[in-house]
C-alpha positions in Angstrom: -0.2 -0.1 0.1 0.9 3.6 -0.8 2.4 5.3 2.6 -0.1 8.1 2.5 -2.7 5.3 2.0 -1.4 3.5 5.4 -1.8 6.8 7.3 -5.1 7.9 6.3 -6.0 4.2 6.9 -4.7 4.2 10.3 -6.4 7.4 11.3 -9.8 6.4 10.2 -12.5 5.5 13.0 -14.4 3.0 10.3 -13.8 -0.6 11.8 -15.7 -2.0 8.9 -13.2 -0.7 6.5 -10.2 -1.5 8.7 -11.8 -5.1 8.9 -12.2 -5.4 5.3 -8.5 -4.3 4.6 -6.8 -6.2 6.9 -8.5 -9.4 5.9 -7.9 -8.5 2.2 -4.3 -9.8 3.1 -5.0 -13.0 4.0 -4.4 -14.5 0.5 -1.7 -11.8 -0.2 1.5 -13.6 -1.8 4.9 -11.8 -0.8 7.9 -12.4 -2.8 10.5 -12.3 -0.1 10.7 -12.9 3.4 11.2 -9.1 4.3 7.9 -8.2 2.4 6.2 -10.8 4.4 7.4 -9.4 7.8 6.5 -5.9 6.6 2.9 -7.1 5.6 2.6 -8.7 9.1 3.7 -5.4 10.8 1.1 -3.6 8.8 -1.8 -6.1 9.8 -0.6 -5.4 13.4 -0.8 -1.6 13.1 -4.6 -2.1 11.6 -5.7 -4.7 14.1 -4.6 -2.3 17.0 -6.3 0.6 15.7 -9.2 -1.6 15.4 -8.7 -2.7 19.2 -8.4 0.7 19.9 -11.7 1.7 18.3 -13.4 -1.4 20.0 -12.4 -0.7 23.3 -13.6 3.2 23.0 -17.0 2.0 22.1 -17.2 -0.8 24.6 -17.1 -3.5 21.9 -16.1 -7.0 22.2 -12.1 -7.0 21.5 -11.6 -11.1 22.1 -11.1 -11.6 18.3 -8.9 -9.0 17.7 -6.6 -9.7 20.5 -6.7 -13.1 19.2 -5.7 -11.9 15.6 -2.8 -9.8 17.1 -1.5 -12.5 18.9 -1.6 -15.0 15.8 0.3 -12.1 14.0 3.0 -12.0 16.3 3.0 -15.9 16.6 3.9 -15.6 12.7 6.6 -12.6 13.4 8.2 -15.3 15.7 7.6 -13.2 18.8 6.2 -15.5 21.2 6.1 -13.6 24.3 4.4 -10.6 22.7 2.0 -13.5 21.2 1.2 -15.0 24.4 0.4 -11.4 26.1 -1.9 -10.7 23.4 -3.8 -14.1 23.5 -4.0 -14.0 27.0 -5.8 -10.8 26.9 -8.2 -12.6 24.4 -8.8 -15.4 27.0 -9.7 -12.8 29.5 -12.5 -11.3 27.2 -13.4 -14.4 25.9 -12.5 -17.7 28.4 -14.1 -20.3 26.1 -12.5 -19.4 23.0 -11.1 -23.0 21.9 -9.2 -21.4 19.0 -7.2 -19.0 21.3 -6.6 -21.8 23.8 -4.8 -23.8 20.8 -2.8 -20.7 19.4 -1.6 -20.4 23.4 -0.6 -24.1 23.2 1.1 -23.6 20.3 2.9 -20.6 21.7 3.9 -22.3 24.7 5.3 -25.5 22.8 7.4 -23.1 20.7 9.0 -22.1 24.2 9.6 -25.8 25.4 7.0 -24.9 28.1 5.4 -28.1 27.2 3.3 -28.4 30.3 1.5 -24.9 30.0 1.1 -26.0 26.2 -0.5 -29.1 27.3 -2.9 -27.4 30.0 -4.2 -24.9 27.4 -4.5 -27.6 24.6 -6.5 -29.6 27.0 -8.8 -26.9 27.8 -9.4 -26.5 23.8 -10.3 -30.4 23.7 -12.6 -30.2 26.4 -14.4 -27.1 24.8 -14.4 -28.9 21.3 -15.8 -32.2 22.8 -18.7 -30.7 24.7 -19.7 -28.8 21.3 -19.3 -31.7 19.4 -20.1 -29.7 16.5 -16.9 -29.6 14.5 -15.0 -32.9 14.7 -12.3 -31.9 11.9 -11.3 -29.2 14.3 -11.4 -31.8 17.4 -9.2 -34.3 15.6 -6.8 -31.5 14.8 -6.9 -30.2 18.5 -5.9 -33.9 19.3 -3.1 -33.7 16.6 -1.7 -30.7 18.3 -1.7 -32.2 21.7 0.2 -35.5 20.1 2.5 -33.3 18.6 3.1 -31.5 22.0 3.5 -34.7 23.7 5.9 -36.2 21.0 8.3 -33.3 21.8 7.8 -33.7 25.7 9.0 -37.2 24.7 5.5 -38.6 26.3 5.3 -41.0 23.6 2.8 -43.0 24.6 0.3 -40.4 25.1 1.4 -39.0 22.0 0.5 -42.4 20.2 -3.0 -42.1 21.7 -3.7 -38.8 20.8 -2.8 -39.4 16.9 -4.9 -42.3 17.1 -7.7 -40.4 18.6 -7.2 -37.8 16.1 -7.3 -40.1 13.5 -10.6 -41.9 14.9 -12.0 -38.8 14.8 -11.6 -37.8 11.4 -12.6 -40.9 10.2 -16.2 -40.8 12.0 -16.6 -37.6 10.6 -16.3 -39.3 7.5 -12.7 -37.4 6.4 -10.4 -40.2 6.7 -9.4 -39.4 3.4 -8.6 -35.6 3.4 -5.2 -34.1 3.4 -5.0 -33.5 7.4 -6.0 -37.1 8.0 -3.2 -38.2 5.8 -0.7 -35.6 7.5 -1.9 -37.0 10.8 -1.0 -40.5 9.8 2.0 -39.7 8.6 2.9 -38.0 11.7 2.0 -41.1 13.8 3.9 -43.3 11.3 6.9 -41.3 12.1 6.4 -41.9 15.6 5.9 -45.6 15.4 9.2 -45.7 13.4 11.1 -43.8 16.2 10.1 -46.0 19.0 10.6 -49.1 17.1 7.0 -50.0 16.2 7.8 -50.8 12.6 5.1 -53.3 11.7 2.7 -50.3 13.1 4.5 -48.0 11.1 4.2 -49.8 7.8 0.4 -50.0 8.1 0.3 -46.2 9.0 2.2 -45.0 6.1 0.5 -47.4 3.7 -2.5 -45.5 4.9 -1.2 -42.2 4.5 0.4 -42.8 1.0 -2.6 -44.3 -0.3 -4.9 -41.2 0.7 -1.8 -38.9 -0.5 -1.6 -40.5 -3.7 -5.4 -39.7 -4.4 -5.4 -36.2 -3.4 -2.0 -35.2 -4.6 -0.8 -37.6 -7.1 2.4 -39.6 -6.8 4.9 -36.8 -8.0 4.0 -34.6 -5.0 6.6 -33.9 -2.2 4.8 -35.2 0.5 3.6 -38.1 -1.2 7.4 -39.2 -2.2 8.2 -38.4 1.4 5.9 -40.8 2.8 6.7 -43.6 0.2 10.4 -42.9 1.3 9.4 -43.6 5.1 7.1 -46.4 4.1 10.1 -48.2 2.4 12.2 -47.4 5.1 9.7 -48.9 7.8 9.4 -51.8 5.5 13.4 -52.9 5.2 13.2 -52.8 9.0 10.1 -55.1 10.0 11.6 -58.4 11.0 
Protein backbone atom coordinates (compact mmCIF):
# COMPACT_ATOMS: atom_id res chain seq x y z
CA UNK A 1 0.00 0.00 0.00
CA UNK A 2 1.03 3.60 -0.61
CA UNK A 3 2.36 5.28 2.60
CA UNK A 4 -0.27 8.00 2.35
CA UNK A 5 -3.01 5.39 2.04
CA UNK A 6 -1.65 3.61 5.11
CA UNK A 7 -1.55 6.86 7.09
CA UNK A 8 -5.12 7.64 6.11
CA UNK A 9 -6.24 4.12 6.96
CA UNK A 10 -4.64 4.18 10.41
CA UNK A 11 -6.45 7.41 11.31
CA UNK A 12 -9.91 6.35 10.19
CA UNK A 13 -12.62 5.48 12.68
CA UNK A 14 -14.34 3.09 10.28
CA UNK A 15 -13.91 -0.34 11.89
CA UNK A 16 -15.64 -2.14 9.02
CA UNK A 17 -13.25 -0.59 6.49
CA UNK A 18 -10.25 -1.48 8.64
CA UNK A 19 -11.39 -5.09 9.03
CA UNK A 20 -12.12 -5.43 5.33
CA UNK A 21 -8.66 -4.11 4.48
CA UNK A 22 -6.71 -6.28 6.93
CA UNK A 23 -8.61 -9.41 5.95
CA UNK A 24 -7.87 -8.71 2.29
CA UNK A 25 -4.23 -9.45 3.10
CA UNK A 26 -5.03 -13.06 4.06
CA UNK A 27 -4.34 -14.45 0.59
CA UNK A 28 -1.77 -11.87 -0.44
CA UNK A 29 1.45 -13.46 -1.72
CA UNK A 30 4.78 -11.84 -0.91
CA UNK A 31 8.00 -12.31 -2.88
CA UNK A 32 10.49 -12.19 -0.02
CA UNK A 33 10.65 -12.91 3.71
CA UNK A 34 11.20 -9.20 4.38
CA UNK A 35 8.04 -8.30 2.44
CA UNK A 36 6.15 -10.87 4.50
CA UNK A 37 7.41 -9.35 7.75
CA UNK A 38 6.44 -5.85 6.61
CA UNK A 39 2.96 -7.08 5.72
CA UNK A 40 2.55 -8.70 9.14
CA UNK A 41 3.69 -5.47 10.82
CA UNK A 42 1.07 -3.56 8.85
CA UNK A 43 -1.58 -6.07 9.91
CA UNK A 44 -0.58 -5.60 13.54
CA UNK A 45 -0.90 -1.82 13.19
CA UNK A 46 -4.37 -2.14 11.66
CA UNK A 47 -5.57 -4.65 14.26
CA UNK A 48 -4.27 -2.37 17.03
CA UNK A 49 -6.24 0.52 15.52
CA UNK A 50 -9.34 -1.68 15.42
CA UNK A 51 -8.75 -2.72 19.02
CA UNK A 52 -8.50 0.88 20.18
CA UNK A 53 -11.75 1.80 18.45
CA UNK A 54 -13.52 -1.26 19.88
CA UNK A 55 -12.34 -0.49 23.40
CA UNK A 56 -13.51 3.10 23.09
CA UNK A 57 -16.93 1.89 21.97
CA UNK A 58 -17.14 -0.84 24.61
CA UNK A 59 -17.27 -3.57 21.97
CA UNK A 60 -15.95 -7.14 22.18
CA UNK A 61 -12.19 -7.18 21.59
CA UNK A 62 -11.52 -10.92 22.00
CA UNK A 63 -11.15 -11.78 18.31
CA UNK A 64 -9.02 -8.68 17.72
CA UNK A 65 -6.58 -9.58 20.49
CA UNK A 66 -6.51 -13.11 19.06
CA UNK A 67 -5.64 -11.81 15.60
CA UNK A 68 -2.89 -9.60 17.00
CA UNK A 69 -1.51 -12.58 18.90
CA UNK A 70 -1.53 -14.72 15.77
CA UNK A 71 0.35 -12.02 13.87
CA UNK A 72 3.03 -11.88 16.57
CA UNK A 73 3.33 -15.67 16.38
CA UNK A 74 3.85 -15.39 12.62
CA UNK A 75 6.63 -12.89 13.39
CA UNK A 76 8.25 -15.33 15.81
CA UNK A 77 7.61 -12.93 18.71
CA UNK A 78 6.21 -15.55 21.07
CA UNK A 79 6.20 -13.52 24.30
CA UNK A 80 4.25 -10.72 22.64
CA UNK A 81 1.90 -13.29 21.14
CA UNK A 82 1.22 -14.85 24.54
CA UNK A 83 0.45 -11.44 26.03
CA UNK A 84 -2.15 -10.66 23.38
CA UNK A 85 -3.67 -14.14 23.44
CA UNK A 86 -4.10 -13.99 27.20
CA UNK A 87 -5.98 -10.71 26.78
CA UNK A 88 -8.23 -12.50 24.29
CA UNK A 89 -8.88 -15.31 26.78
CA UNK A 90 -9.70 -12.78 29.51
CA UNK A 91 -12.29 -11.25 27.19
CA UNK A 92 -13.65 -14.65 26.05
CA UNK A 93 -12.53 -17.60 28.24
CA UNK A 94 -14.22 -20.22 26.06
CA UNK A 95 -12.41 -19.37 22.81
CA UNK A 96 -11.06 -22.78 21.74
CA UNK A 97 -9.09 -21.32 18.83
CA UNK A 98 -7.28 -18.92 21.16
CA UNK A 99 -6.58 -21.68 23.68
CA UNK A 100 -5.03 -23.75 20.89
CA UNK A 101 -2.88 -20.82 19.80
CA UNK A 102 -1.67 -20.37 23.37
CA UNK A 103 -0.85 -24.05 23.49
CA UNK A 104 1.15 -23.80 20.27
CA UNK A 105 2.92 -20.66 21.53
CA UNK A 106 4.02 -22.32 24.77
CA UNK A 107 5.18 -25.39 22.84
CA UNK A 108 7.41 -23.06 20.78
CA UNK A 109 9.13 -22.00 24.02
CA UNK A 110 9.47 -25.64 25.20
CA UNK A 111 7.05 -24.97 28.08
CA UNK A 112 5.28 -28.20 27.26
CA UNK A 113 3.23 -28.47 30.43
CA UNK A 114 1.63 -25.06 29.86
CA UNK A 115 1.10 -26.02 26.22
CA UNK A 116 -0.68 -29.22 27.23
CA UNK A 117 -2.81 -27.39 29.79
CA UNK A 118 -4.16 -24.95 27.20
CA UNK A 119 -4.61 -27.61 24.52
CA UNK A 120 -6.52 -29.84 26.94
CA UNK A 121 -8.83 -26.92 27.75
CA UNK A 122 -9.41 -26.42 24.03
CA UNK A 123 -10.17 -30.13 23.58
CA UNK A 124 -12.70 -30.09 26.43
CA UNK A 125 -14.55 -27.19 24.83
CA UNK A 126 -14.54 -28.83 21.40
CA UNK A 127 -15.68 -32.17 22.84
CA UNK A 128 -18.62 -30.50 24.57
CA UNK A 129 -19.76 -28.76 21.40
CA UNK A 130 -19.16 -31.80 19.16
CA UNK A 131 -20.26 -29.78 16.10
CA UNK A 132 -16.87 -29.61 14.38
CA UNK A 133 -15.14 -32.98 14.48
CA UNK A 134 -12.42 -31.89 12.09
CA UNK A 135 -11.29 -29.10 14.42
CA UNK A 136 -11.48 -31.53 17.35
CA UNK A 137 -9.33 -34.05 15.49
CA UNK A 138 -6.74 -31.39 14.64
CA UNK A 139 -6.68 -30.33 18.28
CA UNK A 140 -5.98 -33.94 19.29
CA UNK A 141 -3.17 -33.82 16.73
CA UNK A 142 -1.68 -30.73 18.38
CA UNK A 143 -1.81 -32.50 21.72
CA UNK A 144 -0.05 -35.47 20.13
CA UNK A 145 2.65 -33.25 18.62
CA UNK A 146 3.27 -31.60 21.99
CA UNK A 147 3.46 -34.95 23.80
CA UNK A 148 5.88 -36.10 21.13
CA UNK A 149 8.10 -33.06 21.70
CA UNK A 150 7.89 -33.70 25.46
CA UNK A 151 8.97 -37.33 24.79
CA UNK A 152 5.70 -38.67 26.21
CA UNK A 153 5.46 -41.13 23.35
CA UNK A 154 2.69 -43.33 24.78
CA UNK A 155 0.37 -40.36 25.21
CA UNK A 156 1.40 -39.02 21.80
CA UNK A 157 0.40 -42.26 20.07
CA UNK A 158 -2.94 -42.29 21.88
CA UNK A 159 -3.75 -38.74 20.81
CA UNK A 160 -2.69 -39.38 17.20
CA UNK A 161 -4.95 -42.45 17.13
CA UNK A 162 -7.77 -40.43 18.68
CA UNK A 163 -7.29 -37.76 16.02
CA UNK A 164 -7.45 -40.36 13.25
CA UNK A 165 -10.56 -42.04 14.64
CA UNK A 166 -12.29 -38.66 15.00
CA UNK A 167 -11.50 -37.85 11.37
CA UNK A 168 -12.91 -41.24 10.39
CA UNK A 169 -16.10 -40.66 12.41
CA UNK A 170 -16.54 -37.37 10.58
CA UNK A 171 -16.16 -39.08 7.20
CA UNK A 172 -12.87 -37.29 6.58
CA UNK A 173 -10.45 -40.22 6.67
CA UNK A 174 -9.28 -39.46 3.14
CA UNK A 175 -8.60 -35.74 3.54
CA UNK A 176 -5.16 -34.12 3.47
CA UNK A 177 -5.17 -33.32 7.18
CA UNK A 178 -5.97 -36.95 8.04
CA UNK A 179 -3.13 -38.14 5.82
CA UNK A 180 -0.75 -35.68 7.52
CA UNK A 181 -1.81 -36.98 10.95
CA UNK A 182 -1.20 -40.54 9.77
CA UNK A 183 2.25 -39.54 8.55
CA UNK A 184 3.08 -37.98 11.93
CA UNK A 185 1.88 -41.10 13.73
CA UNK A 186 3.93 -43.30 11.40
CA UNK A 187 7.09 -41.31 12.12
CA UNK A 188 6.55 -41.70 15.85
CA UNK A 189 5.87 -45.44 15.58
CA UNK A 190 9.04 -45.88 13.56
CA UNK A 191 11.02 -43.83 16.08
CA UNK A 192 9.78 -46.03 18.94
CA UNK A 193 10.52 -49.28 17.09
CA UNK A 194 6.91 -50.17 16.20
CA UNK A 195 7.88 -50.92 12.61
CA UNK A 196 4.92 -53.13 11.62
CA UNK A 197 2.42 -50.56 12.89
CA UNK A 198 4.41 -47.82 11.19
CA UNK A 199 4.17 -49.68 7.86
CA UNK A 200 0.42 -50.00 8.28
CA UNK A 201 -0.01 -46.30 9.04
CA UNK A 202 2.39 -45.11 6.31
CA UNK A 203 0.56 -47.32 3.80
CA UNK A 204 -2.71 -45.67 4.71
CA UNK A 205 -1.21 -42.19 4.48
CA UNK A 206 0.48 -42.96 1.15
CA UNK A 207 -2.72 -44.26 -0.41
CA UNK A 208 -4.63 -41.15 0.65
CA UNK A 209 -1.93 -38.77 -0.58
CA UNK A 210 -1.68 -40.53 -3.95
CA UNK A 211 -5.41 -39.98 -4.41
CA UNK A 212 -5.33 -36.39 -3.17
CA UNK A 213 -2.07 -35.02 -4.55
CA UNK A 214 -0.61 -37.62 -6.91
CA UNK A 215 2.49 -39.77 -6.69
CA UNK A 216 4.86 -36.96 -7.72
CA UNK A 217 3.85 -34.60 -4.90
CA UNK A 218 6.73 -33.96 -2.41
CA UNK A 219 4.61 -34.99 0.59
CA UNK A 220 3.57 -38.22 -1.14
CA UNK A 221 7.17 -38.98 -2.09
CA UNK A 222 8.33 -38.38 1.48
CA UNK A 223 5.75 -40.80 2.90
CA UNK A 224 6.68 -43.35 0.21
CA UNK A 225 10.32 -43.12 1.29
CA UNK A 226 9.40 -43.50 4.98
CA UNK A 227 7.18 -46.45 4.13
CA UNK A 228 10.04 -48.14 2.31
CA UNK A 229 12.42 -47.51 5.22
CA UNK A 230 9.96 -48.88 7.79
CA UNK A 231 9.25 -51.92 5.60
CA UNK A 232 12.95 -52.71 5.48
CA UNK A 233 13.08 -52.71 9.28
CA UNK A 234 10.22 -55.16 9.77
CA UNK A 235 11.42 -58.54 10.90
